[in-house]
N, C-alpha and C positions, 0 to 999 in steps of 0.2 A: 404805639402802645404795648408795653410789652404781657402776654397772654395771660402771667398771674395776675397783672393789674389788674387788668378789666376782667378776667373773674370773677374779683373779688369785689370789685364794683358792681360786677352786677347781681351778687348774694346779696349787698348792702340794699342794691333798689331795688332787689326781689321783698326782702327785709321791711322795709319802708310801706310798699305798696298792701303786703298783707296787713302791714299794721293799723294800716288808711281803710282801709273796707272791708273793717268789720272784724277783727280781731280782737278788740278790745272795748272795753268797759265804755258805755254811758253816760251822763251825768244830771241828772234832774234836778234845775233849779227850781224850787218852790217859793211865789212870790203874792206874800200876802196882801192886794191892796183894796180890802175892804173898808170898811170903818169901824168893824169891828171881828175879834177874835177870830179865828177858822185852825180846824184840828185837822190837820189831813190826814187820814187813812189809807195803808198802802197793802193792797192784799196781792202777792207773788201765787202766779201761776203755777200749776200741780206740774212735779217733774225738772223745772227750774231752781235756783240756790234763792235764797231768802234774802231780803233787805240788810242791811245792820238795821235799818229803824221798820217800825212797821206801822208807828203814829206817832205827833208832837203835837206841837201847839205853837202856833205862829199868832204874833199881836200885829197892828194893822201899821204895815213898812215892815213886817217882819220875811224873812227869807232863809230859806235852806237847801243845801247842796246834798245831794241823793245820791251814790257809784250806782250802777247797776252792771250785770254780769254779763258777759256776751251770750247773749240767748235768752236774756230775761223775758218772762211776759208777767203781764198782770196788771193790774188796775190802781190807781189811786183817787179819791175823791174827799172832799172836804165836810167835817162835820161842823157844826153852828149849835148854837147855845148851848156850850156843854159847862158842866159843874158836879163839883166833888160833896156828896154830901154827909150828913155826920158819921156816919159808920165806914167813909173812907170813900164808899162806893162812884167811879167815874161815868157820869153820861152823860147824854147828845140827844137834844130833841128832833135831831135832822141827821142821820149820816154815821145810826149809831154803831158801833162794831157788837157790840156785848160781850166784851172783856173784863168790864168795871175798872177798867183801869187804861192810861194814854197810849198807850200799846195795843195796836188792835191787836196781834198776838196767830195771827193766820185765821181772823175771821173779817168777813165783808161787810159792807156797809146795808143796813136795815134801807128800807125803800121807803120814799123816792131818793133820788140820791142823783145829783151830775157826776158821769165818768165819765175817766181819761182809762185808755186801752192803748195798751199799748203791746208789741210782738216784734220784741230786737233779734236783729241777723235770723230772718226766717228764710222765706222759695227768692232763692235768685242770691242769698245777701241783703235784702234788705229789710229795715224796718219798716212796720206796721204801724198805722197809728188812728186813733179816730177819738173824739169825744161826745161819749153817747146820752141820749133823752130817754132812748128805752123806757127806761127802772127809773123816770122821771125825775125830776128836777129839785135841786134849792138854793144851788146857789150859782151866781158867773162863774165861768172858767173858759182857759183858753191858754189850747195849745201851739207853740212857735217853736216850729225844728231849725237847728244850725247843722249841716251834713256835707257832703260830697259830692250827692246828686239822687235822681229819682224828683217825684213831683214832692215837693219840700214845701208846702202851703201849710199856714199858721189855720189852725181851724176854731171851733170851740163854738160858746154861744155866751155872748158880750152882755145879754141884755138881761136884764131884771124878771123872770118870768112871774115873779109869787102872783103881785097886786091881780094882773091880768090874769090867770089862769081860769078859767070854766070854775064854779061854784062847785060842781059838783069833783073836779080835781083838788080843790086845794086843802094844805095838813094847813088846820086853826089850834093857836094857841091858846089857854084860859083864856089871857087878856084879849082874845079875835084876834089876832094878826095871821097874817099869812107867811107861813116860815116855810115854804114848797109846795111843789103840785106834783100829784101823783100822775102817771101811764093811767092808760084806760083800762088796759090789762088787767093794773093794781087795783083799778076802781070797781069795776064791774066783774073780772074775773069770764068776759065772753071771748070764746078760743075767736072770733072774728079779731077781736083787736091782741089777741096772744098768737097772734099765728098759733095756731094749735089747731090737734085734730085736723077738720077737712079745712081748716086755711095755715095750714101745715105748708106748703108752699107757696113760692114768689105769683105765682100765676093766681094763685085763689086768695092769697091775703093781699090786701093792697092798701094804700092809705086811709084811715080816717079822717073824719072831720076833728079828732082829737091830736093824732099826732098832726095834722096839718097845719095845728095852732103853734105845733113847735118848731115846725119848719120853716112856719114863714117867718120867723121873728130868729132863724137862725138855720139860715140855710146850708151851712156844713156841719151840722153836728146830726145826728142820729138819730131819725126822732120814730123810725120802729123796723121791726128785726128787717126787715128787707130792703131797706136805703143804704145799701152797701156802695152803688151805682156815685153818691154825690159825699157821700159821708166817710170813707177808708180813705188812705192817705199814704204815700212811701215817700221813703230819704233811705239815706246812705249815709251811714255811721255818721251818725247826728246826737248833739246833745239838745238836751230837748227845756225849755221853758215854761214853765204851768202857772198861770196867774189867775188868784181869783178875784174878781172883782175888776178886771182890767180896767173898764170905763171910768171907772173912781182915781184914775192917774190925771189929773192937767198936764203931762207933761206930754208933746209928741209922738213920741214913740214907745210901748212899754217897754222895751227894752233898758230905756235910759234910764241912772237912778241906783240898778240892782246889787244888791252890796252881793257879790259871791263870785264863785273864781269866772263862773260868762263873761263879767263886765267887760273886762279891759279889750276883749277881743272883739266885740258886740259891737260897742261905744265907737271904735273905729273902724267898722264896719267891713270886719272881718269876717270868718265863718272859723269859730272853732267846735273844733273835736275831741269829744273825751278831755278837754283841761289841756295842761300848760305841758304836759309831755307831746299827748300829739301835735301842739305849736313847734313844739324841739323837734321832733320830726319832721313838721315841716324846711324846717331852719336847716334840718341838716341834710337835707337832700338837693336845698340849694347849693352848700358849700359843694357838695357831689358832683353837682351839675359842671359848677364852676372849675372843678377841680380836672373833674374830663377834660372840659374840653379846652386846660390851658397842656394836658397831658398828649394832647393832639396835635 
């Protein structure tokens, strides 16, 4: 092989390696399998680029794909029982972001709310993600990563906890319906539940009977502030499928039937990273390997 040809191929392989190991954006495909509408809200962390949307409506069976830039961090949650009043003000009974419109516009969700939290392309180029019930719970949600390496484990809480929520933590509507479950910290403000003050370290803040309620139902979800060991997961160069009410699906896999850019690769059992562009990069890499072999 001529030295110039080998050099060119080496540069192409370095480009593809960088392309596939964290230099490109992730795609969040958000699916509503609840029997009722959900209004996802998105809050971007300080110092990272805002996403194209911060809130939208998803009817039952609906889905939406949202692109996130490299090194994005933030959280995503679902708002429920939303409506617009006669003055045009939009609000939700759970997860409301207080913006008065469907877009949250930089505001977080009111507690309690089930949260999906992400730090993309963090330490070692890995994505860090979790589903947190530390601030309470309002609806079932799971996160399924599809990436190239790391502990790419599905996590979340697929169980409806509102009916079984301890009475003192329940959020009730005027019609006496339980629609959310507070954290003990929010309900009582006690430092031992909030992991604050004298309880502000992993050694002094321990699981409570209330956090154990969440943990026993949803073992992979964060149940209190120092629940990192069993609740934080990592994945490399991943896309994420976020599903509300996953147990409502009658299909064998919550991946099947999702109308999104991830659908084709997932349904065929392939990893898809960042949409068609990343799949094309894999194809180009395969062609280069074949040509390299012929040249040798």
